[in-house]
N, CA, C and O atoms as a Maestro MAE file, in Angstrom:
{
 s_m_m2io_version
 :::
 2.0.0
}

f_m_ct {
 s_m_title
 :::
 protein
 m_atom[308] {
  # First column is atom index #
  i_m_mmod_type
  r_m_x_coord
  r_m_y_coord
  r_m_z_coord
  i_m_residue_number
  s_m_chain_name
  s_m_pdb_residue_name
  s_m_pdb_atom_name
  i_m_atomic_number
  :::
  1 25 -70.360 159.482 -15.696 1 A "MET " " N  " 7
  2 3 -70.762 159.301 -13.966 1 A "MET " " CA " 6
  3 2 -71.329 160.783 -13.495 1 A "MET " " C  " 6
  4 15 -72.076 160.717 -12.519 1 A "MET " " O  " 8
  5 25 -71.111 162.040 -14.000 2 A "LYS " " N  " 7
  6 3 -71.542 163.157 -13.479 2 A "LYS " " CA " 6
  7 2 -73.159 163.265 -13.820 2 A "LYS " " C  " 6
  8 15 -74.022 163.734 -13.078 2 A "LYS " " O  " 8
  9 25 -73.343 162.682 -15.194 3 A "GLN " " N  " 7
  10 3 -74.620 162.549 -15.700 3 A "GLN " " CA " 6
  11 2 -75.608 161.718 -14.812 3 A "GLN " " C  " 6
  12 15 -76.686 162.148 -14.401 3 A "GLN " " O  " 8
  13 25 -75.123 160.536 -14.583 4 A "LEU " " N  " 7
  14 3 -75.824 159.742 -13.749 4 A "LEU " " CA " 6
  15 2 -76.004 160.288 -12.531 4 A "LEU " " C  " 6
  16 15 -77.174 160.241 -12.153 4 A "LEU " " O  " 8
  17 25 -75.020 160.937 -11.576 5 A "ILE " " N  " 7
  18 3 -75.223 161.522 -10.509 5 A "ILE " " CA " 6
  19 2 -76.349 162.617 -10.478 5 A "ILE " " C  " 6
  20 15 -77.202 162.735 -9.599 5 A "ILE " " O  " 8
  21 25 -76.212 163.302 -11.466 6 A "GLU " " N  " 7
  22 3 -77.148 164.619 -11.708 6 A "GLU " " CA " 6
  23 2 -78.412 163.962 -11.993 6 A "GLU " " C  " 6
  24 15 -79.404 164.445 -11.446 6 A "GLU " " O  " 8
  25 25 -78.571 162.908 -12.778 7 A "THR " " N  " 7
  26 3 -80.183 162.260 -12.995 7 A "THR " " CA " 6
  27 2 -80.574 161.712 -11.789 7 A "THR " " C  " 6
  28 15 -81.789 161.557 -11.661 7 A "THR " " O  " 8
  29 25 -79.745 161.322 -10.717 8 A "ILE " " N  " 7
  30 3 -80.366 160.705 -9.641 8 A "ILE " " CA " 6
  31 2 -80.781 161.733 -8.574 8 A "ILE " " C  " 6
  32 15 -81.775 161.482 -7.893 8 A "ILE " " O  " 8
  33 25 -80.096 162.868 -8.380 9 A "VAL " " N  " 7
  34 3 -80.146 163.998 -7.540 9 A "VAL " " CA " 6
  35 2 -81.199 164.889 -7.879 9 A "VAL " " C  " 6
  36 15 -81.813 165.410 -6.948 9 A "VAL " " O  " 8
  37 25 -81.538 165.175 -9.132 10 A "THR " " N  " 7
  38 3 -82.359 166.336 -9.624 10 A "THR " " CA " 6
  39 2 -83.788 166.100 -8.941 10 A "THR " " C  " 6
  40 15 -84.282 166.944 -8.194 10 A "THR " " O  " 8
  41 25 -84.352 165.009 -9.222 11 A "PRO " " N  " 7
  42 3 -85.518 164.882 -8.657 11 A "PRO " " CA " 6
  43 2 -85.815 164.914 -7.135 11 A "PRO " " C  " 6
  44 15 -86.912 165.007 -6.584 11 A "PRO " " O  " 8
  45 25 -84.791 164.832 -6.679 12 A "LEU " " N  " 7
  46 3 -84.854 164.892 -5.009 12 A "LEU " " CA " 6
  47 2 -84.724 166.318 -4.332 12 A "LEU " " C  " 6
  48 15 -85.085 166.499 -3.169 12 A "LEU " " O  " 8
  49 25 -84.226 167.250 -5.068 13 A "VAL " " N  " 7
  50 3 -84.022 168.555 -4.528 13 A "VAL " " CA " 6
  51 2 -85.005 169.589 -5.046 13 A "VAL " " C  " 6
  52 15 -85.539 169.443 -6.146 13 A "VAL " " O  " 8
  53 25 -85.264 170.692 -4.219 14 A "ASP " " N  " 7
  54 3 -86.215 171.723 -4.803 14 A "ASP " " CA " 6
  55 2 -85.426 172.690 -5.521 14 A "ASP " " C  " 6
  56 15 -86.066 173.483 -6.212 14 A "ASP " " O  " 8
  57 25 -83.982 172.807 -5.503 15 A "HIS " " N  " 7
  58 3 -83.189 173.704 -6.198 15 A "HIS " " CA " 6
  59 2 -82.262 173.099 -7.010 15 A "HIS " " C  " 6
  60 15 -81.071 173.097 -6.701 15 A "HIS " " O  " 8
  61 25 -82.765 172.473 -8.238 16 A "PRO " " N  " 7
  62 3 -81.790 171.714 -9.213 16 A "PRO " " CA " 6
  63 2 -80.968 172.420 -9.959 16 A "PRO " " C  " 6
  64 15 -80.188 171.871 -10.737 16 A "PRO " " O  " 8
  65 25 -81.058 174.011 -9.780 17 A "GLU " " N  " 7
  66 3 -80.099 174.619 -10.601 17 A "GLU " " CA " 6
  67 2 -78.711 174.777 -9.613 17 A "GLU " " C  " 6
  68 15 -77.637 175.115 -10.110 17 A "GLU " " O  " 8
  69 25 -78.846 174.529 -8.341 18 A "SER " " N  " 7
  70 3 -77.641 174.471 -7.505 18 A "SER " " CA " 6
  71 2 -76.838 173.419 -7.389 18 A "SER " " C  " 6
  72 15 -75.852 173.400 -6.652 18 A "SER " " O  " 8
  73 25 -77.278 172.322 -8.234 19 A "ILE " " N  " 7
  74 3 -76.386 171.026 -8.058 19 A "ILE " " CA " 6
  75 2 -75.059 171.342 -8.923 19 A "ILE " " C  " 6
  76 15 -75.059 171.928 -10.005 19 A "ILE " " O  " 8
  77 25 -74.036 170.891 -8.306 20 A "GLU " " N  " 7
  78 3 -72.744 171.242 -8.745 20 A "GLU " " CA " 6
  79 2 -71.880 169.897 -8.540 20 A "GLU " " C  " 6
  80 15 -71.759 169.447 -7.401 20 A "GLU " " O  " 8
  81 25 -71.294 169.272 -9.612 21 A "ILE " " N  " 7
  82 3 -70.439 168.022 -9.494 21 A "ILE " " CA " 6
  83 2 -69.134 168.345 -9.891 21 A "ILE " " C  " 6
  84 15 -68.934 168.824 -11.008 21 A "ILE " " O  " 8
  85 25 -68.219 168.132 -9.094 22 A "GLN " " N  " 7
  86 3 -66.708 168.280 -9.643 22 A "GLN " " CA " 6
  87 2 -66.081 167.059 -9.560 22 A "GLN " " C  " 6
  88 15 -66.137 166.360 -8.548 22 A "GLN " " O  " 8
  89 25 -65.419 166.723 -10.674 23 A "GLU " " N  " 7
  90 3 -64.724 165.375 -10.752 23 A "GLU " " CA " 6
  91 2 -63.137 165.680 -10.520 23 A "GLU " " C  " 6
  92 15 -62.560 166.636 -11.038 23 A "GLU " " O  " 8
  93 25 -62.543 164.757 -9.695 24 A "GLN " " N  " 7
  94 3 -61.233 165.001 -9.366 24 A "GLN " " CA " 6
  95 2 -60.494 163.570 -9.311 24 A "GLN " " C  " 6
  96 15 -60.639 162.674 -8.479 24 A "GLN " " O  " 8
  97 25 -59.645 163.622 -10.464 25 A "VAL " " N  " 7
  98 3 -58.927 162.306 -10.659 25 A "VAL " " CA " 6
  99 2 -57.467 162.206 -10.134 25 A "VAL " " C  " 6
  100 15 -56.759 163.194 -10.330 25 A "VAL " " O  " 8
  101 25 -57.058 161.395 -9.646 26 A "SER " " N  " 7
  102 3 -55.788 161.333 -9.086 26 A "SER " " CA " 6
  103 2 -55.428 159.687 -9.008 26 A "SER " " C  " 6
  104 15 -56.000 158.850 -8.311 26 A "SER " " O  " 8
  105 25 -54.397 159.499 -9.861 27 A "GLY " " N  " 7
  106 3 -54.034 157.983 -9.807 27 A "GLY " " CA " 6
  107 2 -55.100 157.151 -10.283 27 A "GLY " " C  " 6
  108 15 -55.772 157.592 -11.215 27 A "GLY " " O  " 8
  109 25 -55.357 156.079 -9.829 28 A "ASN " " N  " 7
  110 3 -56.537 155.092 -10.104 28 A "ASN " " CA " 6
  111 2 -57.856 155.458 -9.198 28 A "ASN " " C  " 6
  112 15 -58.775 154.672 -8.968 28 A "ASN " " O  " 8
  113 25 -57.778 156.578 -8.810 29 A "ARG " " N  " 7
  114 3 -59.106 157.109 -7.978 29 A "ARG " " CA " 6
  115 2 -59.789 158.223 -8.792 29 A "ARG " " C  " 6
  116 15 -59.117 159.014 -9.454 29 A "ARG " " O  " 8
  117 25 -61.172 158.278 -8.734 30 A "VAL " " N  " 7
  118 3 -61.887 159.223 -9.226 30 A "VAL " " CA " 6
  119 2 -62.951 159.716 -8.130 30 A "VAL " " C  " 6
  120 15 -63.782 158.919 -7.694 30 A "VAL " " O  " 8
  121 25 -62.910 160.957 -7.726 31 A "VAL " " N  " 7
  122 3 -63.672 161.344 -6.644 31 A "VAL " " CA " 6
  123 2 -64.652 162.535 -7.332 31 A "VAL " " C  " 6
  124 15 -64.281 163.597 -7.834 31 A "VAL " " O  " 8
  125 25 -66.093 161.985 -7.183 32 A "TYR " " N  " 7
  126 3 -67.007 163.115 -7.681 32 A "TYR " " CA " 6
  127 2 -67.521 163.952 -6.323 32 A "TYR " " C  " 6
  128 15 -67.974 163.411 -5.315 32 A "TYR " " O  " 8
  129 25 -67.384 165.104 -6.482 33 A "LYS " " N  " 7
  130 3 -67.669 165.920 -5.253 33 A "LYS " " CA " 6
  131 2 -69.178 166.664 -5.660 33 A "LYS " " C  " 6
  132 15 -69.260 167.427 -6.622 33 A "LYS " " O  " 8
  133 25 -70.183 166.374 -4.909 34 A "LEU " " N  " 7
  134 3 -71.569 166.675 -5.114 34 A "LEU " " CA " 6
  135 2 -71.783 167.945 -3.816 34 A "LEU " " C  " 6
  136 15 -71.517 167.845 -2.618 34 A "LEU " " O  " 8
  137 25 -72.384 169.176 -4.612 35 A "SER " " N  " 7
  138 3 -72.720 170.232 -3.748 35 A "SER " " CA " 6
  139 2 -74.005 170.450 -4.191 35 A "SER " " C  " 6
  140 15 -74.215 170.537 -5.401 35 A "SER " " O  " 8
  141 25 -75.117 170.577 -3.190 36 A "VAL " " N  " 7
  142 3 -76.326 171.249 -3.314 36 A "VAL " " CA " 6
  143 2 -76.707 172.302 -2.555 36 A "VAL " " C  " 6
  144 15 -75.969 172.703 -1.655 36 A "VAL " " O  " 8
  145 25 -77.891 172.878 -2.814 37 A "HIS " " N  " 7
  146 3 -78.185 174.052 -2.242 37 A "HIS " " CA " 6
  147 2 -78.502 173.618 -0.592 37 A "HIS " " C  " 6
  148 15 -79.051 172.579 -0.224 37 A "HIS " " O  " 8
  149 25 -78.061 174.569 0.150 38 A "PRO " " N  " 7
  150 3 -78.085 174.222 1.799 38 A "PRO " " CA " 6
  151 2 -79.491 173.529 2.192 38 A "PRO " " C  " 6
  152 15 -79.511 172.691 3.094 38 A "PRO " " O  " 8
  153 25 -80.650 173.888 1.508 39 A "GLU " " N  " 7
  154 3 -82.140 173.586 2.119 39 A "GLU " " CA " 6
  155 2 -82.285 172.198 1.690 39 A "GLU " " C  " 6
  156 15 -83.128 171.503 2.257 39 A "GLU " " O  " 8
  157 25 -81.507 171.672 0.680 40 A "ASP " " N  " 7
  158 3 -81.553 170.378 -0.121 40 A "ASP " " CA " 6
  159 2 -80.722 169.266 0.481 40 A "ASP " " C  " 6
  160 15 -80.816 168.088 0.138 40 A "ASP " " O  " 8
  161 25 -79.838 169.770 1.477 41 A "MET " " N  " 7
  162 3 -78.737 168.921 2.016 41 A "MET " " CA " 6
  163 2 -79.451 167.547 2.802 41 A "MET " " C  " 6
  164 15 -79.031 166.393 2.730 41 A "MET " " O  " 8
  165 25 -80.376 167.919 3.391 42 A "GLY " " N  " 7
  166 3 -81.158 166.746 4.143 42 A "GLY " " CA " 6
  167 2 -81.610 165.835 3.333 42 A "GLY " " C  " 6
  168 15 -81.502 164.647 3.638 42 A "GLY " " O  " 8
  169 25 -82.257 166.270 2.041 43 A "LYS " " N  " 7
  170 3 -83.000 165.348 1.269 43 A "LYS " " CA " 6
  171 2 -81.971 164.445 0.497 43 A "LYS " " C  " 6
  172 15 -82.193 163.267 0.217 43 A "LYS " " O  " 8
  173 25 -80.821 165.128 0.183 44 A "VAL " " N  " 7
  174 3 -79.780 164.171 -0.323 44 A "VAL " " CA " 6
  175 2 -79.186 163.224 0.514 44 A "VAL " " C  " 6
  176 15 -78.947 162.091 0.096 44 A "VAL " " O  " 8
  177 25 -78.906 163.597 1.731 45 A "ILE " " N  " 7
  178 3 -78.441 162.614 2.684 45 A "ILE " " CA " 6
  179 2 -79.579 161.734 3.312 45 A "ILE " " C  " 6
  180 15 -79.321 160.587 3.677 45 A "ILE " " O  " 8
  181 25 -80.546 162.143 3.411 46 A "GLY " " N  " 7
  182 3 -81.716 161.321 4.087 46 A "GLY " " CA " 6
  183 2 -81.586 160.826 5.563 46 A "GLY " " C  " 6
  184 15 -80.527 161.056 6.146 46 A "GLY " " O  " 8
  185 25 -82.411 160.282 6.093 47 A "LYS " " N  " 7
  186 3 -82.530 159.714 7.425 47 A "LYS " " CA " 6
  187 2 -81.465 158.546 7.450 47 A "LYS " " C  " 6
  188 15 -81.437 157.529 6.757 47 A "LYS " " O  " 8
  189 25 -80.657 158.940 8.368 48 A "GLN " " N  " 7
  190 3 -79.155 158.091 8.740 48 A "GLN " " CA " 6
  191 2 -78.563 157.745 7.541 48 A "GLN " " C  " 6
  192 15 -77.980 156.677 7.355 48 A "GLN " " O  " 8
  193 25 -78.719 158.744 6.612 49 A "GLY " " N  " 7
  194 3 -77.658 158.621 5.515 49 A "GLY " " CA " 6
  195 2 -78.152 157.595 4.292 49 A "GLY " " C  " 6
  196 15 -77.443 157.304 3.329 49 A "GLY " " O  " 8
  197 25 -79.339 157.165 4.491 50 A "ARG " " N  " 7
  198 3 -79.871 155.984 3.489 50 A "ARG " " CA " 6
  199 2 -79.721 156.531 2.140 50 A "ARG " " C  " 6
  200 15 -79.211 155.820 1.274 50 A "ARG " " O  " 8
  201 25 -80.144 157.817 1.849 51 A "VAL " " N  " 7
  202 3 -80.246 158.089 0.317 51 A "VAL " " CA " 6
  203 2 -78.856 158.473 -0.280 51 A "VAL " " C  " 6
  204 15 -78.470 158.292 -1.435 51 A "VAL " " O  " 8
  205 25 -78.165 159.064 0.802 52 A "ALA " " N  " 7
  206 3 -76.459 159.106 0.260 52 A "ALA " " CA " 6
  207 2 -75.920 157.790 -0.036 52 A "ALA " " C  " 6
  208 15 -75.026 157.686 -0.876 52 A "ALA " " O  " 8
  209 25 -76.449 156.614 0.671 53 A "LYS " " N  " 7
  210 3 -75.675 155.366 0.726 53 A "LYS " " CA " 6
  211 2 -76.241 154.841 -0.500 53 A "LYS " " C  " 6
  212 15 -75.373 154.350 -1.221 53 A "LYS " " O  " 8
  213 25 -77.281 154.792 -0.916 54 A "ALA " " N  " 7
  214 3 -78.052 154.413 -1.960 54 A "ALA " " CA " 6
  215 2 -77.537 155.038 -3.360 54 A "ALA " " C  " 6
  216 15 -77.559 154.375 -4.397 54 A "ALA " " O  " 8
  217 25 -77.076 156.359 -3.300 55 A "ILE " " N  " 7
  218 3 -76.756 157.083 -4.367 55 A "ILE " " CA " 6
  219 2 -75.345 156.654 -4.802 55 A "ILE " " C  " 6
  220 15 -74.990 156.541 -5.975 55 A "ILE " " O  " 8
  221 25 -74.482 156.398 -3.577 56 A "ARG " " N  " 7
  222 3 -72.957 155.870 -3.711 56 A "ARG " " CA " 6
  223 2 -73.192 154.327 -4.220 56 A "ARG " " C  " 6
  224 15 -72.452 153.905 -5.109 56 A "ARG " " O  " 8
  225 25 -74.155 153.526 -3.700 57 A "THR " " N  " 7
  226 3 -74.189 152.313 -4.344 57 A "THR " " CA " 6
  227 2 -74.368 152.149 -5.812 57 A "THR " " C  " 6
  228 15 -73.658 151.453 -6.539 57 A "THR " " O  " 8
  229 25 -75.423 152.886 -6.179 58 A "ILE " " N  " 7
  230 3 -75.717 153.015 -7.808 58 A "ILE " " CA " 6
  231 2 -74.419 153.404 -8.508 58 A "ILE " " C  " 6
  232 15 -74.004 152.733 -9.453 58 A "ILE " " O  " 8
  233 25 -73.728 154.551 -8.027 59 A "VAL " " N  " 7
  234 3 -72.696 154.774 -8.721 59 A "VAL " " CA " 6
  235 2 -71.557 153.905 -8.754 59 A "VAL " " C  " 6
  236 15 -70.926 153.660 -9.782 59 A "VAL " " O  " 8
  237 25 -71.264 153.377 -7.457 60 A "TYR " " N  " 7
  238 3 -70.205 152.215 -7.553 60 A "TYR " " CA " 6
  239 2 -70.385 151.173 -8.383 60 A "TYR " " C  " 6
  240 15 -69.472 150.815 -9.126 60 A "TYR " " O  " 8
  241 25 -71.694 150.499 -8.360 61 A "SER " " N  " 7
  242 3 -71.927 149.431 -9.444 61 A "SER " " CA " 6
  243 2 -71.903 149.945 -10.839 61 A "SER " " C  " 6
  244 15 -71.515 149.184 -11.725 61 A "SER " " O  " 8
  245 25 -72.271 151.137 -11.125 62 A "ALA " " N  " 7
  246 3 -72.373 151.549 -12.668 62 A "ALA " " CA " 6
  247 2 -70.829 151.912 -13.191 62 A "ALA " " C  " 6
  248 15 -70.488 151.779 -14.366 62 A "ALA " " O  " 8
  249 25 -69.955 152.389 -12.133 63 A "ALA " " N  " 7
  250 3 -68.510 152.543 -12.432 63 A "ALA " " CA " 6
  251 2 -67.777 151.330 -12.526 63 A "ALA " " C  " 6
  252 15 -66.890 151.254 -13.376 63 A "ALA " " O  " 8
  253 25 -68.031 150.315 -11.734 64 A "SER " " N  " 7
  254 3 -67.229 149.207 -11.718 64 A "SER " " CA " 6
  255 2 -67.513 148.391 -12.971 64 A "SER " " C  " 6
  256 15 -66.842 147.376 -13.159 64 A "SER " " O  " 8
  257 25 -68.429 148.741 -13.822 65 A "SER " " N  " 7
  258 3 -68.748 147.947 -15.119 65 A "SER " " CA " 6
  259 2 -67.996 148.700 -16.210 65 A "SER " " C  " 6
  260 15 -67.639 148.182 -17.268 65 A "SER " " O  " 8
  261 25 -67.791 149.945 -15.866 66 A "HIS " " N  " 7
  262 3 -67.193 150.856 -17.009 66 A "HIS " " CA " 6
  263 2 -65.878 151.308 -16.789 66 A "HIS " " C  " 6
  264 15 -65.246 151.735 -17.755 66 A "HIS " " O  " 8
  265 25 -65.378 151.281 -15.698 67 A "GLN " " N  " 7
  266 3 -64.028 151.692 -15.395 67 A "GLN " " CA " 6
  267 2 -63.118 150.899 -14.636 67 A "GLN " " C  " 6
  268 15 -63.596 150.108 -13.823 67 A "GLN " " O  " 8
  269 25 -61.898 150.984 -14.770 68 A "SER " " N  " 7
  270 3 -60.941 150.107 -13.851 68 A "SER " " CA " 6
  271 2 -60.633 150.949 -12.528 68 A "SER " " C  " 6
  272 15 -60.213 150.399 -11.510 68 A "SER " " O  " 8
  273 25 -60.844 152.161 -12.604 69 A "LYS " " N  " 7
  274 3 -60.675 153.223 -11.516 69 A "LYS " " CA " 6
  275 2 -61.524 153.037 -10.227 69 A "LYS " " C  " 6
  276 15 -62.610 152.483 -10.399 69 A "LYS " " O  " 8
  277 25 -61.232 153.377 -9.088 70 A "ARG " " N  " 7
  278 3 -62.047 153.447 -8.025 70 A "ARG " " CA " 6
  279 2 -62.738 154.605 -8.093 70 A "ARG " " C  " 6
  280 15 -62.107 155.637 -8.323 70 A "ARG " " O  " 8
  281 25 -64.138 154.651 -7.910 71 A "VAL " " N  " 7
  282 3 -64.891 155.611 -7.708 71 A "VAL " " CA " 6
  283 2 -65.501 155.999 -6.366 71 A "VAL " " C  " 6
  284 15 -66.127 155.150 -5.732 71 A "VAL " " O  " 8
  285 25 -65.329 157.414 -5.833 72 A "PHE " " N  " 7
  286 3 -65.964 157.731 -4.589 72 A "PHE " " CA " 6
  287 2 -66.793 159.030 -5.007 72 A "PHE " " C  " 6
  288 15 -66.540 159.840 -5.899 72 A "PHE " " O  " 8
  289 25 -67.938 158.992 -4.037 73 A "VAL " " N  " 7
  290 3 -68.752 160.349 -4.017 73 A "VAL " " CA " 6
  291 2 -68.804 160.780 -2.848 73 A "VAL " " C  " 6
  292 15 -69.018 160.015 -1.907 73 A "VAL " " O  " 8
  293 25 -68.589 162.289 -2.666 74 A "ASP " " N  " 7
  294 3 -68.536 162.956 -1.568 74 A "ASP " " CA " 6
  295 2 -69.535 164.006 -1.582 74 A "ASP " " C  " 6
  296 15 -69.729 164.713 -2.571 74 A "ASP " " O  " 8
  297 25 -70.273 164.128 -0.314 75 A "ILE " " N  " 7
  298 3 -71.427 165.151 -0.646 75 A "ILE " " CA " 6
  299 2 -70.786 166.307 0.430 75 A "ILE " " C  " 6
  300 15 -70.503 166.098 1.609 75 A "ILE " " O  " 8
  301 25 -70.641 167.571 -0.308 76 A "LEU " " N  " 7
  302 3 -70.011 168.683 0.532 76 A "LEU " " CA " 6
  303 2 -71.088 169.533 1.027 76 A "LEU " " C  " 6
  304 15 -72.141 169.684 0.407 76 A "LEU " " O  " 8
  305 25 -70.784 170.173 2.319 77 A "ASP " " N  " 7
  306 3 -71.629 171.086 2.903 77 A "ASP " " CA " 6
  307 2 -71.682 172.411 2.212 77 A "ASP " " C  " 6
  308 15 -72.406 173.306 2.647 77 A "ASP " " O  " 8
  :::
 }
 m_bond[307] {
  # First column is bond index #
  i_m_from
  i_m_to
  i_m_order
  :::
  1 1 2 1
  2 2 3 1
  3 3 4 2
  4 3 5 1
  5 5 6 1
  6 6 7 1
  7 7 8 2
  8 7 9 1
  9 9 10 1
  10 10 11 1
  11 11 12 2
  12 11 13 1
  13 13 14 1
  14 14 15 1
  15 15 16 2
  16 15 17 1
  17 17 18 1
  18 18 19 1
  19 19 20 2
  20 19 21 1
  21 21 22 1
  22 22 23 1
  23 23 24 2
  24 23 25 1
  25 25 26 1
  26 26 27 1
  27 27 28 2
  28 27 29 1
  29 29 30 1
  30 30 31 1
  31 31 32 2
  32 31 33 1
  33 33 34 1
  34 34 35 1
  35 35 36 2
  36 35 37 1
  37 37 38 1
  38 38 39 1
  39 39 40 2
  40 39 41 1
  41 41 42 1
  42 42 43 1
  43 43 44 2
  44 43 45 1
  45 45 46 1
  46 46 47 1
  47 47 48 2
  48 47 49 1
  49 49 50 1
  50 50 51 1
  51 51 52 2
  52 51 53 1
  53 53 54 1
  54 54 55 1
  55 55 56 2
  56 55 57 1
  57 57 58 1
  58 58 59 1
  59 59 60 2
  60 59 61 1
  61 61 62 1
  62 62 63 1
  63 63 64 2
  64 63 65 1
  65 65 66 1
  66 66 67 1
  67 67 68 2
  68 67 69 1
  69 69 70 1
  70 70 71 1
  71 71 72 2
  72 71 73 1
  73 73 74 1
  74 74 75 1
  75 75 76 2
  76 75 77 1
  77 77 78 1
  78 78 79 1
  79 79 80 2
  80 79 81 1
  81 81 82 1
  82 82 83 1
  83 83 84 2
  84 83 85 1
  85 85 86 1
  86 86 87 1
  87 87 88 2
  88 87 89 1
  89 89 90 1
  90 90 91 1
  91 91 92 2
  92 91 93 1
  93 93 94 1
  94 94 95 1
  95 95 96 2
  96 95 97 1
  97 97 98 1
  98 98 99 1
  99 99 100 2
  100 99 101 1
  101 101 102 1
  102 102 103 1
  103 103 104 2
  104 103 105 1
  105 105 106 1
  106 106 107 1
  107 107 108 2
  108 107 109 1
  109 109 110 1
  110 110 111 1
  111 111 112 2
  112 111 113 1
  113 113 114 1
  114 114 115 1
  115 115 116 2
  116 115 117 1
  117 117 118 1
  118 118 119 1
  119 119 120 2
  120 119 121 1
  121 121 122 1
  122 122 123 1
  123 123 124 2
  124 123 125 1
  125 125 126 1
  126 126 127 1
  127 127 128 2
  128 127 129 1
  129 129 130 1
  130 130 131 1
  131 131 132 2
  132 131 133 1
  133 133 134 1
  134 134 135 1
  135 135 136 2
  136 135 137 1
  137 137 138 1
  138 138 139 1
  139 139 140 2
  140 139 141 1
  141 141 142 1
  142 142 143 1
  143 143 144 2
  144 143 145 1
  145 145 146 1
  146 146 147 1
  147 147 148 2
  148 147 149 1
  149 149 150 1
  150 150 151 1
  151 151 152 2
  152 151 153 1
  153 153 154 1
  154 154 155 1
  155 155 156 2
  156 155 157 1
  157 157 158 1
  158 158 159 1
  159 159 160 2
  160 159 161 1
  161 161 162 1
  162 162 163 1
  163 163 164 2
  164 163 165 1
  165 165 166 1
  166 166 167 1
  167 167 168 2
  168 167 169 1
  169 169 170 1
  170 170 171 1
  171 171 172 2
  172 171 173 1
  173 173 174 1
  174 174 175 1
  175 175 176 2
  176 175 177 1
  177 177 178 1
  178 178 179 1
  179 179 180 2
  180 179 181 1
  181 181 182 1
  182 182 183 1
  183 183 184 2
  184 183 185 1
  185 185 186 1
  186 186 187 1
  187 187 188 2
  188 187 189 1
  189 189 190 1
  190 190 191 1
  191 191 192 2
  192 191 193 1
  193 193 194 1
  194 194 195 1
  195 195 196 2
  196 195 197 1
  197 197 198 1
  198 198 199 1
  199 199 200 2
  200 199 201 1
  201 201 202 1
  202 202 203 1
  203 203 204 2
  204 203 205 1
  205 205 206 1
  206 206 207 1
  207 207 208 2
  208 207 209 1
  209 209 210 1
  210 210 211 1
  211 211 212 2
  212 211 213 1
  213 213 214 1
  214 214 215 1
  215 215 216 2
  216 215 217 1
  217 217 218 1
  218 218 219 1
  219 219 220 2
  220 219 221 1
  221 221 222 1
  222 222 223 1
  223 223 224 2
  224 223 225 1
  225 225 226 1
  226 226 227 1
  227 227 228 2
  228 227 229 1
  229 229 230 1
  230 230 231 1
  231 231 232 2
  232 231 233 1
  233 233 234 1
  234 234 235 1
  235 235 236 2
  236 235 237 1
  237 237 238 1
  238 238 239 1
  239 239 240 2
  240 239 241 1
  241 241 242 1
  242 242 243 1
  243 243 244 2
  244 243 245 1
  245 245 246 1
  246 246 247 1
  247 247 248 2
  248 247 249 1
  249 249 250 1
  250 250 251 1
  251 251 252 2
  252 251 253 1
  253 253 254 1
  254 254 255 1
  255 255 256 2
  256 255 257 1
  257 257 258 1
  258 258 259 1
  259 259 260 2
  260 259 261 1
  261 261 262 1
  262 262 263 1
  263 263 264 2
  264 263 265 1
  265 265 266 1
  266 266 267 1
  267 267 268 2
  268 267 269 1
  269 269 270 1
  270 270 271 1
  271 271 272 2
  272 271 273 1
  273 273 274 1
  274 274 275 1
  275 275 276 2
  276 275 277 1
  277 277 278 1
  278 278 279 1
  279 279 280 2
  280 279 281 1
  281 281 282 1
  282 282 283 1
  283 283 284 2
  284 283 285 1
  285 285 286 1
  286 286 287 1
  287 287 288 2
  288 287 289 1
  289 289 290 1
  290 290 291 1
  291 291 292 2
  292 291 293 1
  293 293 294 1
  294 294 295 1
  295 295 296 2
  296 295 297 1
  297 297 298 1
  298 298 299 1
  299 299 300 2
  300 299 301 1
  301 301 302 1
  302 302 303 1
  303 303 304 2
  304 303 305 1
  305 305 306 1
  306 306 307 1
  307 307 308 2
  :::
 }
}
Protein backbone atom coordinates (compact mmCIF):
# COMPACT_ATOMS: atom_id res chain seq x y z
CA MET A 1 0.00 0.00 0.00
CA LYS A 2 2.88 2.37 0.72
CA GLN A 3 4.04 2.06 -2.87
CA LEU A 4 0.51 2.67 -4.17
CA ILE A 5 0.16 5.84 -2.10
CA GLU A 6 3.58 7.05 -3.24
CA THR A 7 2.72 6.32 -6.88
CA ILE A 8 -0.46 8.37 -6.61
CA VAL A 9 1.04 11.33 -4.72
CA THR A 10 4.39 11.74 -6.54
CA PRO A 11 3.00 13.31 -9.76
CA LEU A 12 0.87 15.73 -7.72
CA VAL A 13 3.68 17.42 -5.77
CA ASP A 14 6.58 19.72 -6.64
CA HIS A 15 8.87 18.19 -3.98
CA PRO A 16 8.61 14.38 -4.38
CA GLU A 17 11.73 13.88 -2.25
CA SER A 18 9.76 15.16 0.79
CA ILE A 19 7.08 12.45 0.65
CA GLU A 20 7.08 10.31 3.78
CA ILE A 21 4.68 7.47 4.48
CA GLN A 22 4.60 5.78 7.86
CA GLU A 23 2.69 2.58 8.51
CA GLN A 24 1.11 1.99 11.91
CA VAL A 25 -0.48 -1.40 12.60
CA SER A 26 -2.68 -2.03 15.63
CA GLY A 27 -5.08 -4.94 15.89
CA ASN A 28 -7.00 -5.20 12.64
CA ARG A 29 -6.31 -1.56 11.65
CA VAL A 30 -3.56 -0.23 9.41
CA VAL A 31 -3.01 3.53 9.36
CA TYR A 32 -0.82 5.11 6.69
CA LYS A 33 0.38 8.58 7.69
CA LEU A 34 1.28 10.69 4.67
CA SER A 35 3.54 13.69 5.07
CA VAL A 36 4.50 16.05 2.23
CA HIS A 37 6.36 19.36 1.86
CA PRO A 38 4.30 22.26 3.28
CA GLU A 39 4.08 23.90 -0.16
CA ASP A 40 2.50 20.73 -1.58
CA MET A 41 -0.14 20.29 1.13
CA GLY A 42 -2.85 22.09 -0.88
CA LYS A 43 -2.16 19.98 -3.96
CA VAL A 44 -2.55 16.75 -2.03
CA ILE A 45 -5.73 17.86 -0.26
CA GLY A 46 -7.31 19.65 -3.24
CA LYS A 47 -10.34 21.92 -3.32
CA GLN A 48 -12.74 20.95 -0.56
CA GLY A 49 -10.65 17.80 0.03
CA ARG A 50 -11.51 16.19 -3.29
CA VAL A 51 -8.00 14.93 -4.08
CA ALA A 52 -7.53 13.55 -0.55
CA LYS A 53 -10.90 11.80 -0.79
CA ALA A 54 -9.95 10.29 -4.15
CA ILE A 55 -6.62 9.03 -2.76
CA ARG A 56 -8.42 7.44 0.19
CA THR A 57 -11.02 5.83 -2.08
CA ILE A 58 -8.37 4.22 -4.29
CA VAL A 59 -6.36 2.95 -1.31
CA TYR A 60 -9.46 1.62 0.49
CA SER A 61 -10.65 -0.29 -2.55
CA ALA A 62 -7.19 -1.73 -3.24
CA ALA A 63 -6.80 -2.73 0.40
CA SER A 64 -10.20 -4.38 0.63
CA SER A 65 -9.23 -6.87 -2.05
CA HIS A 66 -5.80 -7.64 -0.53
CA GLN A 67 -6.20 -7.40 3.24
CA SER A 68 -8.74 -8.32 5.85
CA LYS A 69 -7.63 -5.36 7.97
CA ARG A 70 -9.24 -1.90 7.85
CA VAL A 71 -7.01 0.65 6.16
CA PHE A 72 -6.92 4.39 6.88
CA VAL A 73 -4.94 7.20 5.24
CA ASP A 74 -4.10 10.28 7.33
CA ILE A 75 -2.53 13.36 5.77
CA LEU A 76 -0.31 15.08 8.32
CA ASP A 77 0.40 18.79 8.50
